[in-house]
C-alpha positions as CSV (number, residue, x, y, z in Angstrom):
1,M,89.0,115.5,120.8
2,V,90.6,117.8,122.7
3,W,91.3,115.2,125.5
4,R,92.2,112.6,122.7
5,N,94.8,114.9,121.7
6,A,96.4,115.7,124.8
7,A,96.4,111.7,125.8
8,S,98.3,111.3,122.4
9,S,100.8,114.4,123.1
10,R,101.7,112.9,126.8
11,S,102.0,109.5,125.0
12,I,104.8,110.7,122.5
13,L,106.2,113.1,125.3
14,R,106.6,110.1,127.6
15,F,108.3,107.8,124.5
16,L,111.0,110.4,123.5
17,I,111.7,110.4,127.2
18,V,112.2,107.0,127.1
19,A,114.2,106.8,123.7
20,A,116.2,109.5,124.8
21,F,117.5,108.1,127.8
22,I,118.5,105.3,126.1
23,V,119.9,107.4,123.5
24,C,122.0,109.5,125.7
25,S,123.3,106.9,127.9
26,D,124.2,104.1,125.2
27,T,126.3,106.9,123.4
28,L,128.2,107.8,127.0
29,I,128.8,104.0,127.3
30,A,130.0,103.3,123.4
31,R,132.0,106.9,123.3
32,W,133.5,108.5,126.6
33,L,133.5,105.5,129.6
34,P,136.6,103.4,129.3
35,H,136.2,99.9,128.3
36,A,138.6,96.6,127.4
37,S,138.4,96.8,123.6
38,E,137.5,98.9,121.0
39,D,135.8,95.7,118.7
40,D,134.1,94.8,122.5
41,R,131.1,92.7,120.0
42,Q,129.1,92.5,123.5
43,L,128.8,96.0,124.0
44,G,127.8,96.4,120.1
45,Y,124.8,93.7,120.5
46,A,124.1,95.3,123.6
47,I,123.7,99.0,122.0
48,L,122.0,97.3,118.8
49,F,119.4,95.6,121.5
50,D,118.7,99.0,122.7
51,F,118.0,100.5,119.7
52,M,116.5,97.7,117.3
53,I,114.0,96.3,120.0
54,L,114.1,98.1,123.4
55,I,112.8,101.6,121.8
56,P,111.0,100.0,119.3
57,L,108.8,98.3,122.3
58,A,108.9,101.2,124.4
59,Y,107.2,102.7,121.3
60,W,104.7,99.8,121.0
61,F,103.8,100.2,124.7
62,L,103.9,103.7,125.0
63,V,102.5,105.1,121.7
64,A,101.4,102.2,119.1
65,R,98.8,100.6,121.8
66,K,96.3,103.3,121.9
67,P,93.4,103.9,120.1
68,Q,93.7,105.0,116.7
69,A,97.6,105.2,116.9
70,K,99.7,104.2,113.7
71,K,100.7,100.8,114.4
72,S,102.8,100.3,111.3
73,R,105.3,103.1,112.3
74,V,106.7,100.4,114.6
75,L,107.8,98.6,111.3
76,L,110.4,101.4,110.4
77,L,112.3,101.9,114.2
78,P,114.6,98.6,114.1
79,A,116.1,100.1,110.8
80,A,116.2,103.8,112.6
81,G,117.9,102.2,115.2
82,A,120.4,100.2,113.1
83,A,121.1,103.4,111.3
84,L,121.6,105.6,114.7
85,A,123.5,103.0,116.3
86,W,126.2,102.9,113.3
87,F,126.8,106.7,114.0
88,I,127.2,106.2,117.8
89,L,129.6,102.5,117.8
90,P,133.2,103.3,117.6
91,A,134.3,103.1,113.9
92,A,135.4,98.7,115.0
93,M,132.6,98.0,116.0
94,R,130.3,99.3,113.4
95,G,130.4,95.6,111.8
96,T,128.7,94.5,114.2
97,V,125.4,96.7,112.9
98,W,125.7,94.9,109.7
99,R,126.0,91.3,110.9
100,T,123.1,91.8,113.5
101,A,120.9,94.0,111.6
102,W,120.5,91.6,108.6
103,Y,118.5,89.0,110.6
104,V,115.8,92.3,111.7
105,E,115.9,93.5,108.1
106,L,115.0,89.9,106.9
107,L,111.5,89.9,109.8
108,I,110.5,93.4,108.0
109,I,111.2,91.9,104.8
110,A,109.1,89.3,105.4
111,V,105.9,91.7,106.8
112,E,106.4,94.1,103.7
113,A,105.8,91.1,101.6
114,A,102.6,90.2,103.5
115,V,101.7,94.0,103.3
116,V,102.1,93.8,99.3
117,F,100.0,90.6,99.0
118,Y,97.3,92.2,101.5
119,E,97.3,95.4,98.9
120,M,97.2,93.1,95.6
121,R,94.2,91.3,97.1
122,V,92.1,94.6,98.1
123,I,93.3,95.8,94.4
124,Y,91.9,92.7,93.0
125,L,88.1,93.4,95.1
126,I,88.3,96.5,94.1
127,V,88.1,95.9,90.3
128,R,85.6,92.9,91.1
129,S,83.4,95.8,93.0
130,F,84.1,98.3,90.0
131,L,82.9,95.8,87.1
132,A,80.2,95.2,89.1
133,A,79.2,98.6,89.7
134,R,79.7,99.8,86.1
135,R,76.4,97.7,85.2
136,T,74.4,100.0,87.1
137,Q,76.7,103.0,87.4
138,P,77.5,104.5,84.0
139,D,79.8,107.4,85.3
140,T,83.1,106.0,85.4
141,P,84.3,108.1,88.7
142,E,81.4,107.2,91.0
143,A,81.9,103.4,89.9
144,L,85.4,103.9,91.1
145,R,84.3,105.7,94.3
146,F,81.9,102.7,95.0
147,A,84.5,100.2,94.2
148,V,86.8,102.0,96.6
149,E,84.8,102.8,99.6
150,R,83.0,99.3,99.5
151,T,86.3,97.3,99.5
152,A,88.3,99.5,101.4
153,G,86.2,101.5,103.7
154,Q,86.7,105.5,103.9
155,G,89.6,105.6,105.7
156,K,92.8,108.0,104.8
157,L,94.6,105.3,103.4
158,A,91.4,104.3,101.5
159,S,91.3,108.3,100.2
160,V,94.5,108.6,98.8
161,W,94.0,105.4,96.7
162,L,90.7,106.6,95.4
163,H,92.3,109.9,94.2
164,D,95.3,108.3,93.1
165,M,92.9,106.2,90.9
166,L,90.5,109.1,89.3
167,M,93.9,111.6,88.9
168,V,94.6,108.5,86.4
169,Y,91.6,108.2,84.9
170,Y,91.2,112.2,84.3
171,L,95.1,112.0,83.0
172,F,94.5,109.5,80.2
173,F,91.0,108.1,80.1
174,S,88.8,111.0,80.3
175,W,89.6,113.1,77.0
176,G,87.0,111.5,75.0
177,S,84.1,112.1,77.7
178,R,81.3,114.6,78.4
179,S,79.9,115.8,80.9
180,A,78.9,112.8,83.4
181,R,75.7,111.4,82.9
182,A,72.3,113.5,81.4
183,V,70.7,116.0,84.1
184,S,67.2,114.8,84.5
185,A,64.4,117.9,84.9
186,A,64.8,117.5,88.6
187,E,68.0,118.2,88.7
188,R,70.5,121.3,88.3
189,S,74.4,121.3,87.6
190,F,76.4,124.2,87.9
191,A,79.8,124.7,86.3
192,Y,82.9,126.2,87.7
193,H,85.7,125.9,85.1
194,R,84.9,128.3,82.7
195,N,84.4,132.1,83.5
196,N,88.0,131.7,85.7
197,H,89.7,130.7,82.4
198,H,91.1,127.6,84.0
199,A,92.4,126.0,80.7
200,I,94.7,129.2,80.2
201,L,95.5,129.7,83.5
202,L,96.5,126.0,83.3
203,A,98.6,126.4,80.0
204,I,100.7,129.3,81.5
205,V,100.9,127.4,84.8
206,T,102.2,124.2,82.4
207,K,104.6,126.5,80.7
208,I,106.3,128.0,84.0
209,L,106.5,124.7,85.5
210,V,108.4,123.1,82.7
211,F,111.6,125.6,82.4
212,E,111.3,126.1,86.0
213,A,111.7,121.9,86.3
214,V,114.6,122.0,83.7
215,A,115.9,124.8,85.7
216,V,115.6,123.3,89.1
217,H,117.0,120.1,88.1
218,W,120.1,121.5,86.2
219,M,120.6,123.3,89.6
220,A,120.5,120.6,92.3
221,A,122.2,118.0,89.5
222,M,125.6,119.7,90.7
223,W,124.8,118.9,94.2
224,S,122.6,115.4,94.2
225,P,121.8,113.7,91.2
226,I,119.1,111.9,92.9
227,A,117.7,114.8,94.7
228,A,117.9,116.4,91.1
229,W,115.6,113.3,89.8
230,I,113.3,113.6,92.9
231,L,112.6,117.5,92.4
232,T,111.9,116.5,88.3
233,A,109.4,113.8,89.4
234,A,107.6,116.1,91.9
235,S,107.1,118.9,89.1
236,G,106.0,116.2,87.0
237,W,103.3,115.2,89.4
238,L,102.3,118.6,90.2
239,I,101.7,119.1,86.2
240,A,99.9,116.0,86.0
241,W,97.4,116.7,88.8
242,L,96.7,120.0,87.7
243,W,95.5,118.6,84.4
244,A,93.7,116.0,85.9
245,D,91.8,118.4,88.0
246,Y,91.0,120.5,85.0
247,R,89.5,117.2,83.1
248,A,87.5,116.6,86.9
249,S,86.4,120.0,86.5
250,V,85.1,120.3,83.0
251,L,83.2,116.5,83.7
252,Q,82.0,116.6,87.2
253,P,79.8,120.1,87.8
254,V,78.4,121.0,91.3
255,R,74.7,119.2,91.3
256,I,71.8,119.3,93.3
257,E,70.1,115.4,93.0
258,G,67.5,114.7,95.0
259,D,67.8,115.5,98.5
260,R,71.7,116.4,98.6
261,I,74.0,118.9,96.8
262,K,76.3,116.4,94.8
263,L,79.8,118.2,95.4
264,R,82.7,117.1,92.9
265,Y,84.7,119.7,92.7
266,G,87.4,118.9,90.6
267,L,90.0,117.1,92.6
268,R,90.1,119.5,95.5
269,I,86.7,119.1,97.6
270,Q,84.7,115.8,97.4
271,A,81.5,115.4,99.4
272,D,77.8,114.6,99.3
273,V,75.9,117.7,101.2
274,P,72.2,116.5,102.4
275,L,70.2,119.6,101.7
276,D,69.0,119.5,105.8
277,R,72.2,120.1,106.8
278,I,72.9,123.6,105.0
279,E,72.1,126.8,107.7
280,A,72.2,129.2,104.6
281,V,73.7,129.8,101.4
282,E,75.5,133.3,100.9
283,A,77.4,134.9,98.1
284,V,80.8,136.2,98.9
285,A,81.8,139.8,97.5
286,S,85.3,139.3,95.6
287,E,87.1,141.6,98.1
288,T,85.8,139.6,101.6
289,K,88.3,138.5,103.4
290,I,87.9,135.0,105.2
291,D,88.5,135.7,108.9
292,P,91.2,133.1,110.1
293,A,89.3,131.0,112.4
294,V,86.2,130.4,109.6
295,R,89.4,129.5,107.3
296,R,90.3,126.4,109.8
297,A,86.6,125.2,109.7
298,A,86.0,125.4,105.6
299,A,87.0,123.9,102.5
300,E,88.0,126.4,99.8
301,P,88.4,125.8,96.1
302,I,92.1,126.6,96.2
303,F,92.1,128.1,93.2
304,G,90.0,131.9,92.4
305,Q,88.0,133.8,94.7
306,A,85.1,132.1,96.3
307,N,81.7,133.6,95.4
308,V,79.1,131.3,96.9
309,C,79.5,130.3,100.8
310,L,77.4,126.8,101.5
311,V,77.0,127.5,105.9
312,L,76.4,124.3,107.4
313,R,74.1,123.2,110.6
314,K,77.0,121.3,112.0
315,P,80.3,119.7,110.6
316,L,80.1,117.3,107.4
317,R,83.0,114.7,106.6
318,V,84.6,116.1,103.3
319,S,87.3,115.2,101.1
320,G,90.3,117.7,100.3
321,M,93.6,117.3,98.6
322,L,94.3,114.0,98.5
323,F,91.0,113.1,99.0
324,L,91.7,113.1,102.6
325,P,89.2,113.7,105.2
326,R,88.8,116.4,107.4
327,E,85.3,117.8,109.5
328,V,84.0,121.5,107.7
329,S,81.3,123.4,108.5
330,Y,81.6,126.2,105.5
331,L,82.0,125.4,101.9
332,Y,83.2,128.0,99.7
333,L,83.0,127.9,96.2
334,T,83.4,129.7,92.9
335,L,80.9,129.1,90.5
336,D,80.4,130.1,87.1
337,A,76.8,131.0,87.7
338,P,76.8,131.6,92.0
339,K,73.2,133.8,91.7
340,E,71.2,130.7,89.9
341,F,73.2,128.4,92.1
342,E,71.8,130.6,95.3
343,Q,68.2,130.7,93.9
344,A,67.9,127.0,93.3
345,V,69.3,125.9,96.9
346,R,67.0,128.7,98.5
347,T,64.2,127.3,96.5
348,V,64.9,123.7,97.7
349,L,65.4,124.8,100.9
350,E,62.0,126.5,101.2
351,G,60.4,123.8,99.8
352,E,61.6,121.4,102.5
353,N,60.6,124.1,105.1
354,A,57.0,124.4,103.5
355,V,56.5,120.7,103.7
């Protein structure tokens, strides 16, 4: 992993050196070296070729062709190159940018249309998989999870899609529901939203955010109306996320099911933890300060002080904020009944060790 990150950094550094050389050379030629006419179209076309074609090609060969590199970023570079060329070229040549960039933008629009078509097809397949899963899975969030993972996989984009779908479900369609599924005698569930006064704190935070959003919108509007609406939309999204997370916390307690812990901790932590991956379960005192090195390898509840920790034998893939995947070795939780949870996990672990 370290070698891979180092190789990626070297590739990006090489690209930045090449791009900087092209930008500096073209700027010098366009601004300071004498030329025959200020409306030299050939010079304008040459600079646009460098910025809209040569630099994206350099990014492709030096960075995007590497394994696990984000190839979609190449599509953004021609438009960025055209914008940069507009600033570098003299005023008399700037019309060349619009006449030339138009054809490239048509190509980009065609690519974006293909991407939209692909996304619509994926959405159709997700809906079809969800309807099929609902026949055997009464828990709507789990049926959605199954449909997305089966159709789109478990990558970052699929994880964000799943997060947004569950956020919409919990925010608008979950208010008549009760805690998911009846728990059998062999299963245990542990709530985590009661003792920390989640609902009261959420109401207070919502009130503060509403007043803050109004004040920020009013002040930002004096500078830029667009920026004001962007900030207001961000505040609205945050309020919606907080309430969706609260509903998920109420409806999805932490469960011990069979040979695993089904961890659905609001919209903050999502994981299926096999019991044989657990090294220990430890109580966390209220005054405990987590070591920074441990924190980098841990998933935390964000709200409230953790009171129990699962120590894993080896790193486990966990979905955190926005359900973006990462590997952790420690799972910190804030539970209403931490001692009962510790005892239940230890009992299961001791039973497995005895077998």
